[in-house]
C-alpha positions, 0 to 999 in steps of 0.5 A, spaced: 353 537 235 346 535 238 343 537 244 338 532 244 339 527 250 339 520 248 336 518 255 331 523 254 329 521 247 328 514 250 324 516 255 320 520 251 319 514 246 317 510 251 312 515 254 309 516 247 308 508 246 305 508 252 300 513 250 298 510 244 297 504 247 293 507 252 289 511 246 288 504 243 286 500 249 281 506 251 278 506 243 277 498 244 273 499 250 269 505 248 267 500 242 265 495 246 261 499 251 257 502 245 256 494 243 254 492 250 249 498 250 246 496 244 245 489 246 242 492 252 237 496 249 235 490 244 234 486 250 230 491 254 226 491 248 225 484 247 224 483 255 218 489 254 215 485 248 215 478 252 212 481 258 206 484 254 205 477 250 205 474 257 200 478 260 196 477 253 197 470 254 195 470 261 189 474 260 187 469 255 188 463 259 184 466 265 178 467 260 178 460 257 179 458 264 172 461 266 169 459 260 171 452 262 168 453 269 162 455 266 161 450 261 162 445 267 157 448 271 152 448 266 153 441 264 153 439 272 146 442 272 143 439 265 145 432 266 140 427 268 140 424 275 140 417 275 136 414 281 140 411 286 138 404 288 138 401 295 140 395 297 134 394 302 
């Protein structure tokens, strides 16, 4: 004679199946979290690189703008002035 309770065995099987399902779901979410962390780290590195490049380009733009302004000012000083004719 078996001393196992058929109702208890069914409940234990359901509990075990739920445990394995939860274990698998947690493993999948853990893997997803690790992938997202890796993506965040890559994004942060790319963002830092882009910010540094932006800073360099803005500094170059400002320096070139100053040179252009100096050239414009020098041209304005060296251009010969044409006499203004009076209608009188």
